[in-house]
N, C-alpha and C positions, 0 to 999 in steps of 0.2 A: 504494499500500500503506499503510495506516495506521501512523503512528508508534507504536512500543511501546518500553515501558521495562521491561525484566526486573529481578526482585528479584536480590539477590546469592544465589547458589546453591553450596551447599557439599555435596559427597557425601562422607560419613562411611563408611569401609570399612576392611578390614585382617583382622587374624587373629582368630579366636574366642578370647576371654578376655582380649584385649589391652586392653580398656578402653572398647570402644565406648559401651556403656550410660552410664558416666559421662560420656563426652564428649558425648553427645547431651543428657543432663540439662543440661549447663553450657551448650549452646548454645539451650537452651529458656528457661534462666535470663536469657541474653543476648538474647531477643526474637526467636529465630528458630521459624518454623512448622516443624515437625518431623515426618517422616513415616518409620516404622521398616519395613523390610523391603519396600520398594516394589518390584514387578517392574520390571526396567529398561525393558520395553517401554512403559510408561505414563508415563516420563520425558517424551516429545515431547508428549503431551497436556497432561501438567500444566504444562510450561513455557509451551506456547500459551495455556493458560487464564490463567496468571499474567501472562503478557505483554500479554493483552487483558482485563483484569479487568472483570468486572461487579460488582454488589454484593457477591457473596462473595468477591470477589479483592481488594477495596479494603483498602488499609492492610497489606499483606503486602509487605514489603520486604526480608526475609531468609528463606531457605529452606533447610533442611538434610534431606537424603535419606539414611537408612541403608540400604545395601545390601551384602550379604555372601553368604558360600557358604550361608548357610541358605535363601537362594531357589532352590536347587536347579537344576533345568533352566531356570528362568527367569533365574538369575544368569548364564548364558553370553550373554544378550543384551545385557550391559552395555557392551562394547566398540563395538556397533553404536549404542547410544543416544548414548554419547559422540561417536562420529563424526558423528552427526546433529546435535548441539550445534556442534561444530566446524565444519561445513558452513555453518551458519546464523550463524556468528558469535556466538554466545550464550556469554559467560564463564561459567566454573564454576571451582571449585576441589575438589580431592581432598584429603582429610585421610585419610591411611592409618597405623593404629594397629599396632604390632607388639611382640612380647616374646621374649626367648629362649627356646628349647624348654624348658629345664628349668623356667624360671618358669612356663610356660603349664601344665606338666604339673602343677605343684604347685598351681596355682590351680584345675585342675580336680579334682584329688584333695581338695581343701578344700571345694570346693562339692558333690562328688559329683555332677556333671553330666556327661552324656555329650557328648563332641566329636561334631558332625555329620558328621564323616567316619571316624570310628571304627569298626572291626568288630571284635567280639569283646572289647570294652574296651580295645583297644589305642590308647591315648590318642595316643602319641608318633607312631605311624603315620599317624594323622588329621592331626595338626599339619604333619608333613612334606609329606603330600599337599596340604594347603591351601595351605601356603607355595608350593608348586611351581605351583599353579593361579593363585595371586595375583600370580605374579611380573611377569607383564606390567602389572597394573594398577598395580603398586607402582611400576614405573618411570615411569608417568604422572601419579604423585602430586605436588601442588602442596607438600605438607608430610608428612614422616614422623617420628611421635612414636614411640620407643622407651619403652614404659612399665615395662620389667623392674625398674627401680629406684625408680619413682615412686610416691609415695602417692596416693590419689584427690584429695586437695588440691593437691598437685603438678601433678596431670595438669589440675585444673580451672585453675589458674593459667596453664598454658601454652596451653590452649584460649582462655581469656579474653584473654591476650596477643595470640593470633592474630586472634580474631574478635569482640573486644569493642568496636572502633571502626569506624564507618563510613568513615572516611578511608583513603583508599589510601596506608597507608604501609609501608615494609618494616621488619620487626623483625629487627635483626641480634643474634643470640646467639653471644656468644663464650665457649668453655668451656675451661678448661684441665684437662688430664687427665694421667695417667701411663701410659706404655705398658705396664708391667707389669701394669695392670688392664685391658688391652685398649681399642681404639679407640671412642669413642662411636658407636653404630650409627647415629644420625640425623644424623650430621656431614654438611654439604654440601662442606666444604672443610677439608683436615687438613694442619695444618703442623707439621713434626718439627723441634724448636729443640735436639734433644740434640748438636748441633754447636757450642753456645754454652758458656762456661766454667762449670762445675758447681761451685755453693757446697757441695754436699755432700761434697766432698773437702777442704773447710775445716773442721777440727773445730770450731772457735768458731762456725760459721755452720750447721752440721748440724742442730741442734735446732730451728732457725728455719723460717719459709716466707718465700714471695714477698711475703707481706703485711707482713713487718717490715722495716723501713728499712735495717737492716744487709744484708740479702739483696737488696733492691732496689737499693742502691747499688753491691754488689758486681756484680751481673748488667749493670747499665746502664754501669758503668766501661769495659766492653769496646767499643772503636770498632766491632767487627763486629757487637755488638748494637745500637748506635745506627743504624747504616747499615741493618741489616735491618728494625728496626720502622718505620722511615720509609718503606722500599721497599715493606714488605708493607702499610702503611697505605694507601700510594699505589695499589698494585694493587687492593685493595678499593674505593677511591674510584671507581676506574675500572669495575669490575664492577657495583657497586650499581645504578646508573642502568640497566644492561642487564638486570639480573634484575627490575628493577621494570617495565620495558617488557614484558618476557615474561609477566609476571601473578604473578611470585613474591611472597609475602607473609611469608616467614620464611626468613632465611638462617643457618645454623648453622656457625660458624667454630671449629673445634677446635685447639687448640695444645697440643701434647704434648712432655713430656720424660720422663725415666725413672720417677720416682716420683710426678710431678704434685704438688710440693709446692715447688719452688724456682723454676725458671726459667719455667715455663709459667704460673705463678701471677703472678709480675712482668710478663711480656710481656702476659698477657691484661688484666690493669688498665691496662697502658701503652696497649693497642691501643683498649680501651674509651675512654680519655680523649681519643685522637687522633680517634676516629671520631664523635664527639659531633656531630650536624648537625641541619638543619631538616627534610630529607626522609625520615629514617629514625630510628628510636629503638634505642637499643643497651642490651642487659643483658650483665652480665658474671656467669659463674657458675663455680665451682671445684669439680669433680666429686670429686677424690680428697685435697683437704687434710684432710677430716674422718676419712679412714681413717689418715692418718698422725698426726693429733693423738690419736686414740683408743687408738693403741698405747701412749701415755705418753711419745713421744720429746720432746714439748714441754717445754721448761724453764718 
């Protein structure tokens, strides 16, 4: 059997209205050959063609296929197509985009478009049914992006981080958050740090955040905090090579405290410092600090 070299294959899917169009435009900018609304039954033929390229296939090293519920009856064949790729050992990645129900409803009302599964104009019913149908596919996803609070530019940045490099490196995103605002939907690992001493109950520290030296010193002064951060970093160092081995390209670690302004911010920053390494890149983001600062609580 002749030797083949398959291009990098990314399957873009997810909920209608979650941002697949923006994502695939970004992939095009990154040099991907993109096909929108491809019937899943055509995947084996396309992959075989790209694995044994003639003149028409030369130079194609990255391919993105957009497949979603718009395919109707054809879409039901996606599971079989993915099993076919698995059987041949052909690697692929699934990028799944989603958003909260109320966000999707608002987006459809703003654009005045009809949801593919809605009947009689009932947008929410269509979204709920689509979410149910995509539940199994979501479980197979390599990366899930929740676009509920993302601008198009922020979504483009995330897609670029994931697929902008041909090197096989794991991107570790560390996100601080507040439980009062909910857990990040795209988190792979969630750590609750509300067991640590809370600067909120120190009046002099309450107006500050974990970015400030006074809060950082207070949080890190606890022996429990220092022991926790060392052991949690060690756990992640153990897990990361295994995630890479399984083909994972993006790991989202969410660290939460009550309001997302003190403990989680300090620990996310510290964890980011400890995890800097050659085999993976680390980004640190703070989801809910802006909420706190916008209330005018900051001195």
